[in-house]
N, C-alpha and C positions, 0 to 999 in steps of 0.2 A: 937437248931434245931426245936425240937419237942415244945419248946413254942411259937415260929413265928409260927408254923402252926395251934396250937391251936388259936392263935390271930386271926391269916388269917382267921380259918373259924366262929368264933365267928363274927367277923367283916361283913362277908358273911351271916350269920343268921340274924344279925339285918339291913342289908340292902334290904333283904328278905321281913323281917316284916314290914318297913317301906314301902317298893313298896306296899305290899296287903291291907298294912290299909290305901293307898291314893288311893285303887280302891272301892270306893263309889257308892253303886248303890239301893239309898231309893226310886226308882220306879220300878217295875217289870209290864211288859206288858203281855197280852195273848190276842189272836185274833182268834174269833169265827164268822161263820155265822149260819142262820138258816132262814128258809121259814115262812112266815107267813101266806101264801095263795098261790095258783096255781101258780101266775106270780110273786109276792114280796116277798121280804126278808129284811133282816138286817145283817149288820155287827156288830160285837160286840169289840169295843176295851176297855177293862177293866184293869183299873190300880189299882194294890194292893201299897199303898203308907205306907213306912216305919212311924212308930210312932215318931212325932217331926220334920216331914219333911214335905213340902206342894208341888202340882203340879200345876204350872201356868194355868190359864183360855186358852180359846179359841181367845179373842180378849183382847189387852193389849195395852196400852199408847205408843209411841217411848220413847227411853231413857230408855226403861226398859229391864225385861227378855226378854226372848224367849219364845212367847206363844205356847201354844199347837198346833198342827196342823197336817195334814194328808195328804200326797200327792200320787198320784197312778202312777204307771209306767205302770200297766196292767190292763185291764179292758175288758174281754171274756164274751161276754154272755151277759153282765149288763149294764143297764145305772143308775145313782146315781140318788137318788130323795131327792129333799130338802137339807138341813145344818146337819151337825153333831150337835147332841144332847145330851148334858150330861144328866146321869139318876138322878144326883141330882144338886141343884143350887149351882154355886161356892159361897165361901166365900167372903165379897170385904171389905178389911180393907188398912190404911198407909203401905205400909211394910216399916220399918226402914232400911233393906239394899239398896235399891235403893229408898227411898223417895218419893214413888208416891203410888197415891190411884190404887191398883191392886185387882185382883179376883185370888183366888186359891182352889183348894180341898185339904182338911186335911186329909180326908178319903177317902178310895176305892171309884172309880168313874167309869163307863162304857160310854163310848161316843157310840153312836147309829147312824149308816148313813144308812138310808133305798135306797135300789134298786129294779129294776125291769127286769125281765129277758126278753133278747131281742131275745132269740130263744130256742130251743127246747135240745139243746148239754149240758146244765148245765152251770158251769159258773167257772171262774176263776180271781182270782184278786191278784194282789202284788202290792206294795210301801213301804213307810217309816213313822213311825211315827217320829214326833220331837217334843224334848220337853225340860222344863227345871224345876229342883227343888230346894228349897232351905229349910233351917231351920232358926233359929233366928240370927245364925253367919256366915254360909257358904251356899254357891250356886255350885251345879254340873255345868258345863259348858252345854251348849246346846249339848243335843243328840238325835243320831238318832237309830230308833230302826225299821229294816225292818220286812215286814211281808208279806206271802203267804199264800193265801185261795183258795182252789179249792174244787169243790160240790163231792158229791161220783157220778160217771158215768159221770163226764165230757169228753167230745169228742171234740180233739181238730180239728182244719180245718186242710184241706191238705197243706197249706202256712207254717202254724205255724209249723207243724210235719217236712216239710222238713228243716225249719229254726233252728229247735231243733237237726235234725239229723246233719246237716251244722258245728252248735257248737260241737256238741259233737265230729263231726270228726276233728276239728281242735286242740282240747286238747288231743285226743286217743295219746299217746306215739307210735312210731314206734319202731316195735320190732329189739331188733340190735342198736337202736339208744343208744348214751352216754348221761349219763346224768349228769348234773351241779356238779359241783365240790364245796359244799356250804363250804370245809373248807379254801377257797379261801379267804372267808367274814372275816376269823381273821387276815389274812396276814395285816401287818404293811404297811400305805400309806407312798409310796416314792415322794417328791415333787420334780421338777426338780431344781437346784440349777441354780439361776439367773447368767448371766456373766457380770451384770451391763450396757449392753446395752439398 
């Protein structure tokens, strides 16, 4: 019995190691903003790229990997000015994984998006960075990285505050309400037996 337990423990440790080895994150993002004048500023999307990996550029041909892009779900108090601009030009080469002429960054890069204030209550931005990275032999799948940037002293308008209060109220548990029983997730599924009709 003890031997079976040891074998089971060793098997579980090996499985856990295999799963953690598969979770590769060769690109790490940080997002910040800064004002460059009283009315203008920049959002800084900084990518730290692990040695041996590369991050694909902003414009790629069809049939290849996912280009790096930024989408915005929220733009409060600002309007975007111009295009997303990299701090360094990408390398352009024939990619041996996709067999296409592609562009990418092998070292750290910052993507800069300029903006202009549209009010005097500060600003708040949120959205998603979508990207893909590869090395000489493999690629990570297209990955989404959410971001949220709020200026110091940002003041939400009344409609936004009401919406936030409604959302908070909808997820606040009611006192005395029963909680979901997570143990039922682990019960085996029972499928009905077909009577042949």
